[in-house]
DSSP file (Angstrom, degrees, kcal/mol; ACC not computed):
  #  RESIDUE AA STRUCTURE BP1 BP2  ACC     N-H-->O    O-->H-N    N-H-->O    O-->H-N    TCO  KAPPA ALPHA  PHI   PSI    X-CA   Y-CA   Z-CA
    1    1 A M              0   0    0      0, 0.0    18,-2.7     0, 0.0     2,-0.3   0.000 360.0 360.0 360.0 136.9   98.5   30.5   37.0
    2    2 A A  E     -ab  19  43A   0     40,-2.1    42,-3.3    16,-0.2     2,-0.4  -0.917 360.0-146.7-129.6 158.0   96.5   29.1   39.8
    3    3 A A  E     -ab  20  44A   0     16,-2.6    18,-3.3    -2,-0.3     2,-0.4  -0.995  19.5-173.6-123.7 124.7   94.4   30.6   42.7
    4    4 A L  E     +ab  21  45A   0     40,-3.1    42,-2.1    -2,-0.4     2,-0.3  -0.954  35.4  41.1-128.2 137.1   94.2   28.8   45.9
    5    5 A G  E    S+a   22   0A   0     16,-1.6    18,-2.6    -2,-0.4     5,-0.1  -0.978  86.9  21.3 143.7-154.0   92.3   29.4   49.1
    6    6 A S    >   -     0   0    0     -2,-0.3     3,-1.2    16,-0.2     4,-0.3  -0.254  61.1-138.8 -51.8 129.6   88.8   30.4   50.2
    7    7 A P  G >> S+     0   0    0      0, 0.0     4,-1.1     0, 0.0     3,-1.1   0.860 100.4  59.5 -63.4 -33.9   86.3   29.8   47.5
    8    8 A S  G 34 S+     0   0    0      1,-0.2    -2,-0.1     2,-0.2    -3,-0.0   0.728 108.4  45.5 -68.1 -16.2   84.5   33.1   48.1
    9    9 A Q  G <4 S+     0   0    0     -3,-1.2    -1,-0.2     1,-0.1    -3,-0.1   0.338 109.3  54.9-101.4   7.0   87.7   35.1   47.4
   10   10 A L  T X4 S+     0   0    0     -3,-1.1     3,-2.5    -4,-0.3     4,-0.4   0.762  74.6  88.5-101.1 -33.7   88.7   33.3   44.3
   11   11 A E  G >X S+     0   0    0     -4,-1.1     3,-1.8     1,-0.3     4,-0.6   0.798  86.0  56.0 -56.5 -40.2   85.9   33.4   41.9
   12   12 A G  G >4 S+     0   0    0      1,-0.3     3,-0.5     2,-0.2     4,-0.4   0.760  96.4  66.1 -60.5 -20.5   86.9   36.8   40.3
   13   13 A Y  G <4>S+     0   0    0     -3,-2.5     5,-2.0     1,-0.2     3,-0.4   0.631  85.2  72.0 -76.6 -14.0   90.4   35.4   39.4
   14   14 A R  G X45S+     0   0    0     -3,-1.8     3,-2.2    -4,-0.4    -1,-0.2   0.914  92.1  58.5 -65.3 -41.7   88.8   32.9   36.9
   15   15 A L  T <<5S+     0   0    0     -4,-0.6    -1,-0.2    -3,-0.5    -2,-0.2   0.756 100.2  55.4 -62.5 -24.2   88.1   35.9   34.7
   16   16 A A  T 3 5S-     0   0    0     -4,-0.4    -1,-0.3    -3,-0.4    -2,-0.2   0.360 125.9 -98.3 -87.5   0.9   91.8   36.6   34.6
   17   17 A G  T < 5S+     0   0    0     -3,-2.2     2,-0.2     1,-0.3    -3,-0.2   0.439  75.5 142.4 100.4  -0.4   92.7   33.1   33.4
   18   18 A A      < -     0   0    0     -5,-2.0     2,-0.5   -16,-0.1    -1,-0.3  -0.504  52.4-125.8 -81.3 144.0   93.6   31.5   36.7
   19   19 A A  E     -a    2   0A   0    -18,-2.7   -16,-2.6    -2,-0.2     2,-0.4  -0.689  32.8-130.1 -74.8 130.7   92.7   27.8   37.5
   20   20 A L  E     -a    3   0A   0     -2,-0.5   -16,-0.2   -18,-0.2   -18,-0.0  -0.721  26.0-176.6 -95.0 136.1   90.8   27.9   40.8
   21   21 A Y  E     -a    4   0A   0    -18,-3.3   -16,-1.6    -2,-0.4    11,-0.1  -0.720  14.7-163.9-125.4  77.1   91.7   25.6   43.6
   22   22 A P  E     +a    5   0A   0      0, 0.0     2,-0.3     0, 0.0   -16,-0.2  -0.329  16.1 167.8 -63.5 142.1   89.2   26.2   46.4
   23   23 A A        -     0   0    0    -18,-2.6     2,-0.5     8,-0.0     6,-0.1  -0.888  21.3-161.9-160.9 131.0   90.2   24.9   49.8
   24   24 A A        +     0   0    0     -2,-0.3     4,-0.4   -18,-0.1     3,-0.1  -0.948  61.4  11.4-112.9 123.5   88.9   25.5   53.3
   25   25 A G  S  > S-     0   0    0     -2,-0.5     4,-2.4     1,-0.1     5,-0.2   0.084  90.7 -77.9  92.0 153.9   91.1   24.6   56.2
   26   26 A A  H  > S+     0   0    0      1,-0.2     4,-2.5     2,-0.2     5,-0.3   0.889 125.3  51.3 -55.9 -43.6   94.6   23.7   56.7
   27   27 A A  H  > S+     0   0    0      1,-0.2     4,-2.2     2,-0.2    -1,-0.2   0.919 113.3  45.3 -64.5 -42.3   94.4   20.1   55.5
   28   28 A D  H  > S+     0   0    0     -4,-0.4     4,-2.3     1,-0.2    -1,-0.2   0.874 112.7  50.3 -66.7 -42.7   92.6   21.1   52.3
   29   29 A V  H  X S+     0   0    0     -4,-2.4     4,-2.7     2,-0.2    -1,-0.2   0.924 113.2  45.4 -60.9 -49.4   95.0   23.9   51.6
   30   30 A R  H  X S+     0   0    0     -4,-2.5     4,-2.5     1,-0.2    -2,-0.2   0.880 114.0  51.4 -69.5 -36.9   98.2   21.6   52.1
   31   31 A A  H  X S+     0   0    0     -4,-2.2     4,-1.0    -5,-0.3    -1,-0.2   0.925 110.9  45.0 -63.2 -43.8   96.6   18.9   50.0
   32   32 A V  H >X S+     0   0    0     -4,-2.3     4,-0.6     2,-0.2     3,-0.6   0.933 112.4  52.2 -62.8 -46.8   95.8   21.1   47.2
   33   33 A W  H >< S+     0   0    0     -4,-2.7     3,-1.4     1,-0.3    -2,-0.2   0.947 109.9  49.3 -56.0 -51.2   99.3   22.7   47.3
   34   34 A A  H 3< S+     0   0    0     -4,-2.5    -1,-0.3     1,-0.2    -2,-0.2   0.756 113.3  48.8 -62.2 -21.9  100.9   19.3   47.2
   35   35 A G  H << S+     0   0    0     -4,-1.0    -1,-0.2    -3,-0.6    -2,-0.2   0.459  77.3 127.6-102.0   2.3   98.7   18.3   44.2
   36   36 A L    <<  -     0   0    0     -3,-1.4    -3,-0.0    -4,-0.6   -34,-0.0  -0.232  68.5-102.9 -56.6 143.0   99.2   21.4   42.0
   37   37 A P    >   -     0   0    0      0, 0.0     3,-1.5     0, 0.0    -1,-0.1  -0.329  22.9-117.6 -66.3 156.3  100.3   20.4   38.5
   38   38 A D  T 3  S+     0   0    0      1,-0.3    -2,-0.1    -3,-0.1    -3,-0.0   0.609 111.2  68.0 -69.0 -14.5  103.9   20.8   37.6
   39   39 A T  T 3  S+     0   0    0    -38,-0.0     2,-0.6     2,-0.0    -1,-0.3   0.635  74.4 102.4 -78.0 -14.2  102.8   23.4   34.9
   40   40 A V    <   +     0   0    0     -3,-1.5     3,-0.1     1,-0.2    -4,-0.0  -0.642  39.1 167.0 -80.4 117.2  101.7   25.9   37.5
   41   41 A C        +     0   0    0     -2,-0.6    23,-2.1     1,-0.2     2,-0.4   0.627  62.1  36.5-102.2 -22.9  104.2   28.6   37.8
   42   42 A V  E     - c   0  64A   0     21,-0.2   -40,-2.1     2,-0.0     2,-0.4  -0.992  63.9-164.3-135.3 142.4  102.5   31.3   39.8
   43   43 A V  E     -bc   2  65A   0     21,-2.4    23,-2.2    -2,-0.4     2,-0.5  -0.994   9.4-152.1-128.0 120.9  100.0   30.8   42.6
   44   44 A L  E     -bc   3  66A   0    -42,-3.3   -40,-3.1    -2,-0.4     2,-0.4  -0.817  23.6-163.8 -89.2 125.5   97.7   33.5   44.0
   45   45 A L  E     -bc   4  67A   0     21,-3.1    23,-3.9    -2,-0.5   -40,-0.2  -0.904  18.8-129.1-120.2 138.3   97.0   32.7   47.5
   46   46 A T     >  -     0   0    0    -42,-2.1     4,-2.2    -2,-0.4     5,-0.3  -0.454  37.9-109.1 -69.8 156.3   94.3   34.0   49.9
   47   47 A P  H  > S+     0   0    0      0, 0.0     4,-1.8     0, 0.0     5,-0.1   0.878 119.2  51.7 -59.4 -36.4   95.7   35.3   53.1
   48   48 A D  H  > S+     0   0    0      2,-0.2     4,-1.8     1,-0.2     5,-0.1   0.928 110.6  49.1 -59.9 -45.9   94.3   32.2   55.2
   49   49 A A  H  > S+     0   0    0      1,-0.2     4,-1.3     2,-0.2    -1,-0.2   0.824 109.4  51.3 -68.8 -32.5   95.9   29.8   52.6
   50   50 A A  H  X S+     0   0    0     -4,-2.2     4,-2.1     2,-0.2    -1,-0.2   0.892 109.5  52.0 -66.0 -40.3   99.4   31.6   52.8
   51   51 A A  H  < S+     0   0    0     -4,-1.8    -2,-0.2    -5,-0.3    -1,-0.2   0.869 108.4  51.5 -69.5 -35.9   99.2   31.3   56.6
   52   52 A Q  H  < S+     0   0    0     -4,-1.8    -1,-0.2     1,-0.2    -2,-0.2   0.823 110.3  46.4 -69.4 -31.3   98.5   27.6   56.3
   53   53 A L  H >< S+     0   0    0     -4,-1.3     3,-2.5     1,-0.2     4,-0.2   0.792  78.8 153.7 -84.3 -29.3  101.4   26.8   54.0
   54   54 A G  G >< S+     0   0    0     -4,-2.1     3,-1.7     1,-0.3     4,-0.3  -0.092  70.5  17.9  50.8-120.6  104.0   28.9   56.1
   55   55 A I  G >  S+     0   0    0      1,-0.3     3,-1.1     2,-0.2    -1,-0.3   0.634 113.5  72.7 -66.3 -20.6  107.5   27.5   55.5
   56   56 A Q  G X  S+     0   0    0     -3,-2.5     3,-1.0     1,-0.2    -1,-0.3   0.756  87.3  65.9 -66.6 -22.6  106.5   25.6   52.3
   57   57 A L  G <  S+     0   0    0     -3,-1.7    -1,-0.2    -4,-0.2    -2,-0.2   0.749  93.4  60.4 -65.6 -24.1  106.4   28.9   50.5
   58   58 A T  G <  S+     0   0    0     -3,-1.1    -1,-0.2    -4,-0.3    -2,-0.2   0.527  73.9 115.7 -83.9  -7.8  110.1   29.3   51.0
   59   59 A D    X   -     0   0    0     -3,-1.0     3,-2.3    -4,-0.2    -3,-0.0  -0.465  64.4-141.7 -67.2 125.2  111.1   26.2   49.1
   60   60 A P  T 3  S+     0   0    0      0, 0.0    -1,-0.2     0, 0.0    -3,-0.0   0.698 100.3  58.1 -64.0 -18.6  113.0   27.3   46.1
   61   61 A A  T 3  S+     0   0    0      2,-0.0    -2,-0.1     0, 0.0    -3,-0.0   0.515  87.6 102.7 -85.3  -8.9  111.3   24.6   44.0
   62   62 A S  S <  S-     0   0    0     -3,-2.3     3,-0.1    -6,-0.1    -5,-0.0  -0.339  82.4 -98.1 -69.4 156.5  107.8   26.0   44.8
   63   63 A P        -     0   0    0      0, 0.0   -21,-0.2     0, 0.0     2,-0.1  -0.300  51.0 -85.1 -63.3 157.5  105.9   28.1   42.3
   64   64 A L  E     -c   42   0A   0    -23,-2.1   -21,-2.4     1,-0.0     2,-0.3  -0.445  53.8-152.9 -54.1 134.2  106.0   31.9   42.6
   65   65 A T  E     -c   43   0A   0    -23,-0.2     2,-0.4    -2,-0.1   -21,-0.2  -0.938  19.9-170.8-125.6 149.6  103.4   33.0   45.1
   66   66 A V  E     -c   44   0A   0    -23,-2.2   -21,-3.1    -2,-0.3     2,-0.5  -0.999  17.7-143.0-128.2 129.0  101.4   36.2   45.6
   67   67 A V  E     -c   45   0A   0     -2,-0.4   -21,-0.2   -23,-0.2   -23,-0.1  -0.817  23.1-134.7 -90.1 127.3   99.2   36.7   48.7
   68   68 A L        -     0   0    0    -23,-3.9     2,-0.1    -2,-0.5    -1,-0.0  -0.437  28.6 -96.8 -77.3 154.6   96.0   38.6   47.8
   69   69 A P              0   0    0      0, 0.0    -1,-0.1     0, 0.0     0, 0.0  -0.445 360.0 360.0 -73.6 144.6   94.9   41.5   49.9
   70   70 A S              0   0    0     -2,-0.1    -2,-0.0   -24,-0.1   -24,-0.0   0.450 360.0 360.0 -82.4 360.0   92.3   40.6   52.6
């Protein structure tokens, strides 16, 4: 499980066992998403990160995603 997005919103998810992938801005979010390990099956996304990924989240080969509440 991974958590991707704004660093200030991710910290608590480390305690749940998520690997944190902090990213600020569209370019960072897309770069981190593209570089996620193949072993990641679930990605928790901050609302901003989800908005930056848009259509990429609908790819059937992508990991399962959950958008965190704002």
